[in-house]
C-alpha positions in Angstrom: 3.2 -18.2 145.7 4.1 -21.0 143.2 5.7 -18.4 140.8 7.7 -17.0 143.5 9.0 -20.6 144.5 10.2 -21.3 141.3 12.2 -18.0 140.6 13.2 -17.4 144.0 17.1 -17.7 144.6 18.2 -21.5 146.0 19.8 -21.1 149.2 23.2 -23.2 149.9 23.8 -24.2 153.2 27.1 -25.0 154.8 26.5 -29.0 154.3 25.2 -28.5 150.3 27.9 -29.9 148.0 28.0 -27.8 144.5 29.9 -28.8 141.9 31.8 -26.0 142.6 33.1 -27.3 145.8 33.6 -30.7 144.8 36.0 -29.3 142.8 37.8 -27.6 145.4 37.8 -29.9 147.7 39.8 -32.4 145.1 42.2 -30.0 144.5 42.8 -29.2 148.1 43.2 -32.6 148.4 45.7 -33.0 145.6 47.6 -30.3 146.6 47.5 -31.6 150.4 49.0 -34.8 149.2 51.6 -33.4 147.5 52.8 -31.6 150.2 52.6 -34.6 152.4 54.9 -36.3 149.5 57.0 -33.1 149.4 57.7 -33.3 153.3 58.8 -37.2 152.5 61.0 -36.2 149.8 62.6 -33.5 151.7 63.2 -35.2 155.0 64.7 -38.5 152.9 66.5 -36.0 150.4 69.9 -36.2 152.9 70.7 -39.8 151.9 72.3 -41.2 149.3 71.3 -40.9 145.5 68.1 -43.1 145.7 65.9 -42.5 142.7 62.8 -42.4 144.9 63.7 -39.4 146.6 63.6 -37.5 142.9 60.3 -39.4 141.6 58.6 -38.0 145.5 59.6 -34.6 144.8 58.5 -34.7 140.9 55.1 -35.9 142.2 55.1 -33.2 145.1 55.6 -30.5 142.1 53.3 -31.7 139.4 50.5 -32.4 142.5 51.4 -29.0 143.9 51.2 -27.0 140.5 48.1 -29.1 139.6 46.3 -28.1 143.1 47.4 -24.6 142.8 46.3 -24.3 139.1 42.9 -25.5 140.0 42.3 -23.9 143.1 43.0 -20.5 141.4 40.2 -21.1 138.7 38.1 -21.8 141.1 39.0 -18.5 143.2 38.7 -16.9 140.0 35.6 -17.9 138.4 33.6 -17.5 142.2 30.5 -15.4 141.7 30.6 -14.9 145.7 32.2 -15.0 149.1 32.0 -17.6 151.4 29.1 -19.6 152.1 28.2 -18.7 148.9 28.4 -22.7 147.4 31.3 -21.3 144.8 33.9 -22.9 146.7 36.2 -20.3 147.3 37.5 -21.1 150.4 38.6 -24.5 149.0 39.8 -22.7 146.4 42.3 -20.5 148.8 42.8 -23.5 150.8 44.5 -25.3 147.3 46.5 -22.9 146.4 47.8 -22.2 149.8 48.7 -26.3 149.8 49.7 -26.1 146.4 52.4 -23.6 147.1 53.5 -25.1 150.3 54.0 -28.6 147.9 55.7 -27.3 145.4 58.1 -25.4 147.7 58.7 -28.6 149.2 59.1 -30.5 146.6 61.4 -27.9 144.9 63.6 -27.6 147.8 64.1 -32.0 147.9 65.1 -31.9 144.2 67.3 -29.2 144.6 68.8 -30.8 147.6 69.1 -34.5 145.8 70.5 -33.0 142.9 73.7 -31.3 145.1 74.1 -34.9 146.9 73.9 -36.5 143.7 
């Protein structure tokens, strides 16, 4: 009985925080923050030439790229599907949110160049 318990596969519930889930959650937070900053930069990029808009668009681009790359690494290294504790759902969410942040940041940067 004791040998069976030592070699049994550990069960991961939906509420168990594993290292992969923590990394994926961090990537999602960075990517969503980048998307929010990119949206703010895009909303304010129609005004005159302000350096804050260019700075926001750069922050959105960097955060979006970071979230996309880290999310992609989590997805690429996951051993199983959703519910296994590998952070694959968070990885996919980070990739999607990161791509949105890159799109919004790039669009805001293009608009700030055209108005300058």
